[in-house]
Each structure stands twice: as C-alpha cells, then as structure tokens.
N, C-alpha and C positions, 0 to 999 in steps of 0.2 A: 482163611486163605490170605496169604500175604501178597500186597501189591508191590509191584516193582517201582521204586522211586527214581526221580531224575538224578542223574549224576552231576557232579560239580561242573564238568565240561559243558554238559547240555544246558545247565542254567546260565552259564556265562555266554554261550552262543545266543541264547534267547534274549538275554538282556541287551547284548550288543545289537541284535537285529531291531529290537524295539527302539533303542536309542537312535539308530540311523533313521528309522521311519519318522520318529518324532522330530528329529532335527530337520528333516526335509519339509515336514508340514509347517514347522515354525518359520523356516526360511521363506516359504511361499507366502505365509501370512504377513511377514514383515515387508516383503517386496510389495505385496498388494496394498498394504497400509500406507507405505511411503508414496505410492503412485496416486493416492487420493489426497486432495487438499484438506488440511486440518480445518476444523470448524472455526478456530481462531483466525487462520489465514483468510478464509472467505469473509469473515466479518471485517478484518482489516482492509481488504481490497474494496469491500462495499463502502466503507467509511472514506477511503481514498477517492473512490469514484464520486461520492457526494461532495467531498471537499473540492475536487477538480471542477465539477459542474458549478458549484457556488462561486468559485473564483472566476471561471469563464463568464458566467452571466453577469456577475458584478462588474467586471471590467468592460464588457461589451456595452452594458447599460449606459456608460459614460462616454462612448465613442463619439468623437467629433467628426470623423470621416471614415468611411469604409472603403479600403483600397480594393479588396476582392472578396468574393463570397461564392461558395459552392457547397455541395452536400457534405463534404468532408473537411472543409477548412473555412476560416474567416480571418482576414487581416484588416486591422483598423488602427486609427490613431487615437491614443488616449491622452487627455490633457496633461497628466503628470502622475505616473505610477510610483516612481522611485523618490519623489520629493525634491528633485533638482530644479524645479520650476521651469521645465521644458517638456514638450510633448514627447511621448514614447510610441514607437511603432511595435505593435504586438500582433502575433500570429498564432492561432491554434490550428493544428492540422493532424489528421489521422491518415495513415498511409494508404488506406483503402481496402485492405484485405485482413482476414482474421489473423490475429497474432501481432499485428502492427500496434505500436504504442501511440498515445496522444502526446504530441510535442507542443510545448509553448515556447515561442521564440520572442524575446524582447530586445529590440535594437540589434538584431543579428546574433544574439546569444541564445542557443536552444537549450531547453530543459525538458526531459521526459517526465510528464506528470503521472501517466499510467502506462504500465507495460502490458503487452499481450491482450489487447481488447479483442473481443469476438466481433463486435459491430459498433458503428458510430454513425449518426446521421444528424444533419443540421438543416432546418427548414426556416425560411425567412418570409415575413410578410412585407411587401414593398408597394410603392405607389409612384405614379408619374407626377411630377411637380414642375413648377416654373419659377425661376428666379428673375424678377423684373430687372432689366438693365444690366444683367451680368454677362450677356453674350457679347459677341464681336460687334464692332462698330460698322454699320452699313448705311449706304445711301438709300433712302426710301424712294417711293414712286414720285413722279412729278406732281407738284401741287402749286396752288396759288400762294405765293409768299407775301405779296403786298399789292395794293391797288388803290387808286383814287380816280373815280370816274364820275365826278359831279357834272351835272348837265348844264351848269352855268359856265359859259365859256367866253373867252375873249381871244382874239387872234394875236399870235406872235410870229414874226417873220422867220422864214428859213430860206437861206440863199447861199451863194458861194462864199459870202463873207459873214454870214450870221449862223449861229448855232444855238440850240436850247438844251438845257440839262436839268435833270431831276435827281435829287438825292433821295435814296431809299435805304432805310435800315429795317429789315424784316423782323417782325416779332416771332421768335422761334420758341419751341418747347424748352422747358427748363433743362432737360438733359441733352439738348442738341450741342454738338461740338463744332460742326461746320455746315455750310450750305453752298450750293452751286446754282448759278443762274442758267437756265436752259433756254428760255425765250422771253421776249417782251412784246407787248402790244401797246402802240401809241395811237391816240386819235389825232387825225390830221385831215386837212382839207387840201385837195389838189388844187393848185392855182398857178397863175403865170401862163405865159404863152408857149413855154417849152415844157415837155414832159419831164417831171421831176424824178430824180433818182436819189432816194434818201438812204442814209446809213445810220444804223443804231449800234452803239458801242457801250460796253461796261467799263468804267474807269474806277480805280481806287479813289478814296477820299483823301484830299490833301488841301484842306481849306478851299475846296472847289475840286473839280475833276483833275486827277493827276494827268501828267503830260501824255503818257503812253496808255493805250487801251489794253485791258486784260483780255477782251474778246470783242469781236465785232461781226456784223452781218448786214446785208442789204435789206432794207424794208420793202415789203411787197405791198403796193397800194391796192386795197380792195374797194375803195370808194371811187365814184366817177368824179369828173371835174366839177368843182363847185359844191360837192357833197361831202359832209363829214363822214369819215369811215375809219375802220381799224387798219393800221399798218403793222402787220406782225413780222417779227424777225426771230429766227431760230438760230441758236448758237450751237454748232455741231460739237464743239469741244468745251464743255463746261469747266470753269475754273473754280476750285473749292476755296472758300474764304472762311475764316474763323467766325463762330457765332458771335453776335454783337457788333460785327463789322458793318459799316455802311458803304454803299456803292453809288456811283452816279450813272444814270442813263443819259447818254449824250446823243442827241439827234442832230444830224447835219445833212447838208445837201451837196452831192458831188456833181450834179448836172441840173441846170435850170433852177427854177424857184418853186416854192410851195409855201403853204401857210400851216404851221402847227397851231393847234387850238389849246389854250390854257384855261383852266378853271379860274373864275374870279374869286371864288370863296377862299378865304385864308385857311391855312392849316395850322392848328394850334397844338398838335401833339408833340412837336419837337423832333419827330422822326423824319420829317420831310421838309425839304427846302429846294428852291429852284434857283437857277442862274441863267443869265443870257451871256453869250459869248460873241465878241466881235473880233474878226480876224484882222490882225495887224501884222503885216509882212507874213512871216511863216508861223506865227503863234497866235493863240486865242487869248484874249484878255477877258476874264470872267467878272461879271457883275452880279452880286447876290440879289435875288429877287424873292424875298421872304413872304410877299403878300399872297402868293398863290402857288398852285401846283400844276404841272402837266397832267393831262388825263392819261393814265397808263395802267397796265396790269403786268406784274412781274411774276414769272413762273420759275420754279426750280425744284431742287431736291434737297432734303435735309439729312445730314448724317447724325445718327445717334446710336447708342448701344441697343442691341436687340435683347429680347428675353432669352434666357438659357433654359432649355428643357433638361431636366435631370430625373434620376430615380432615387427616391429616398427609402431608407430602411426603417420601418416602424418597430419591428419586433423580431426576435428569433426564438426558436425552440430546439433543444438539443436532447438526443436520446443516445444511450450507450449501454452495452452489455459487457461485463468483465470476463465472462466465459459462456460457453454454449448452454450450460445448464442453469445459469443464474437469471434472476429477474432483470428487466430493463430499467435503468435509472434515467429519469428525464427531468428537465427543468427548462425554464424560459424567462425572458425578460423583455420589457419595453425599452427601446433606445430613447433616452430622454430628449436628445437633440434631433431625433429623426434625421440622422446624418446622410449626406449624399453618397451614393454608391458610384465610385469612380470608374470601375470597369463595366463592360457590357454584361447585363444580368444573364446568367445561364438559365437553362430551361426549367430548373427545379425551383425557381423563385415563384412565389405566389403573389401576384399583384392584387391589392385591395384598395378600395376607395378610402378617402380620408375619414369619412364618418363611419366606416364599418368597424364593428367590434373586432379586436385582435384576439384570435382564438388561442390563447396560451395560458399555462398555469405558472404564475409568478413564483411559486414555491418549488424548491428543489425536493424531489421525492423519489422513492423507489416504487415502481409499479410492476405488477405481474404481467407477463406476456412474453411472447417469443422475441429473441434478439432481433433488433432492427425493425420492430413492429412500428406501425404508424403512430404518429404523434398528433393528437387532436388539438 
C-alpha cells in the first residue's frame, strides 16, 4: 500500500514554522542571558570592592582629625595623600539607598569608586578624652594668693600723714596668664582717741606704690580697741594683672589714728618688701623698709586655660554589598593618631574605654552574609 508523501509546499511551510519558533526561543535566551551579570563582571566588581575598602581603611588609619562621621560617611584630614607636603581633606560617602555609589572626595574633587552598591555601613569605636590646657582661658574660684602672718610683731603708725605699704608678687601655677585681687586682710590694732577709718588699696609697682590705685576699699575693723585683729577689705571690681606682676597693698587712714602691726621677722624670698609713706603736701614720699613685712593675706582668682573635653576615634569598621545577591565585603582599621572628632557624635557611634579591646578585623576580606549585616 502506498503512503502519501509531503508535498514541497508542505515541507517549506513546516520548515518556516520551525525556524520562527526557534528564533523566538533563541531571542528569549539571549535577552535572559544579557540580564544576568557575567561571572567575570561579578569577579571584577568584587575586586573593585576590596580595592576600595583597602584604600578607605589605609587612608583613614592615618587621619589626623575627623571632621564628621556617620553610618554612611566619614570626612577626615590626611597628613599628605598627593605628596605636595600639605594636608588633604578626604571624604568617603554613600548616598544611603540601594543603587547609590561610593564617592571619594579629595579637596573638593569627587570620584566614584563603586557604582550601584546595594548596601554600605560604617561603625566607629570612640571614647571621651581630655586635652589638658587646650580649652578656653577662665578665671578660677577665689583662693589665697599670698600671705605673711608671722606672730612676731612691732607697731607701725597709721595716721592722716602716715601710710604703710606691702609689696606682693603671688606665686602662680606655671600655666597661669593673669590674676585678679578680690580681697585683702591686714592685721592691725585700733588705737588713738578717735575711731579710725582705714583704707586698703591695690597699686601697681613703680619702685614703690604707683601714684594711682588700681582698686580700693574701706577696711572694716573686727578687733576691739587695744586688740590686734583682722581688718578685711573686699574689692567689688577686681582688676586683672599679668602673671609675674607684683602689686602693693597700701594701708592708710582717712579719719583718726590707728596702729598697723608689722612682723619683725625679715623676709628673704625676694617676693615681698615693705615701705612707709609720709605725706608731704599732697603726695606721699615712700621709704623702702626691707627688714620686715606687714601681716597680711591676699586673696584673688587665677586665669589659666581649662582642659578641653573631646571625643577621639580609635577605630572604624566598614561593610558593603555590591548587589543584593552577593556576599558582604568588610574591613576595618585602627586610627593611629586616635584623632579628635570635631562634630557632635551621632547615635550610631560606639563609645569604648581606652583599655577596651577594639573589636575589628584589620584585614580586608569578603564574608558571607546578608547585605548590610552586622559587623563584629
């Protein structure tokens, strides 16, 4: 029995139909293949990620100052990146959302190191620190600046034509810049037939008390007549003087007479000297009296720099993912200079004590895990 064969037309139609179907399948496969990154491309991006991490950590390790720091950026001063013998300002920043690139900016010139990152995170270990004497200059609390209160005494007259003076140069801390006299106490004995009104003044040194007083106040007698007691005087407007400056305490009487008591013991330290003044017409003529000192206590405030409280950055750790399906690349470094953080630390910084171990891996590595996973 004879079978019916395909005609030439039927064969051509069948071949054309198969060709159309095969072409459609091939096109679909080509489009699908192009939509997937090649194995070589993924390797190149992983290499670029490791290279970017290595560059970031190497530069941050030498930072001399950190200007700002957050979970997605760090800006710092590098001693010299480009070899021009001057510091460079460098910033690494990720935009904050999947697809944004990692941008490195040096002295205002940006360069994209990595395109289209899926995730990026930066964690820092910080600590509170203090820089001695680096803060603002402030006046401290009132303190005793100088005193001489030997109980061996002899009397010196105080009247309308007589005055007594005592030179004082306070010994201040080495970092003091100024001092201000707030009050003085002088031992004196009330005497005479008329109640005495005594005046205490602070004068600059000019081979004796300068003509004009820097500040003055009335002495208030706390001792009874015939009894030695303290006469305190408070200066409401202290005048600041440079450290190393000496001043004169001048005691005079504006009403009646009294007796000031002077220690007989000589003063050998060279910081104190006394003088007696005699009123001639409208001026006082001073006579140096180096053999003794008035009994006094001088109080005041000292100006010196305060300590500066700062935040130091000890280490950082960085993690990034080049796409949603890839492993997380991470690395970290210790900042050799533990530089000062200039801006207020954000909430994602981790304060640690100076002696605590810094939990970072100093080697740049690729680790398995979800994008943006924690960095230990």
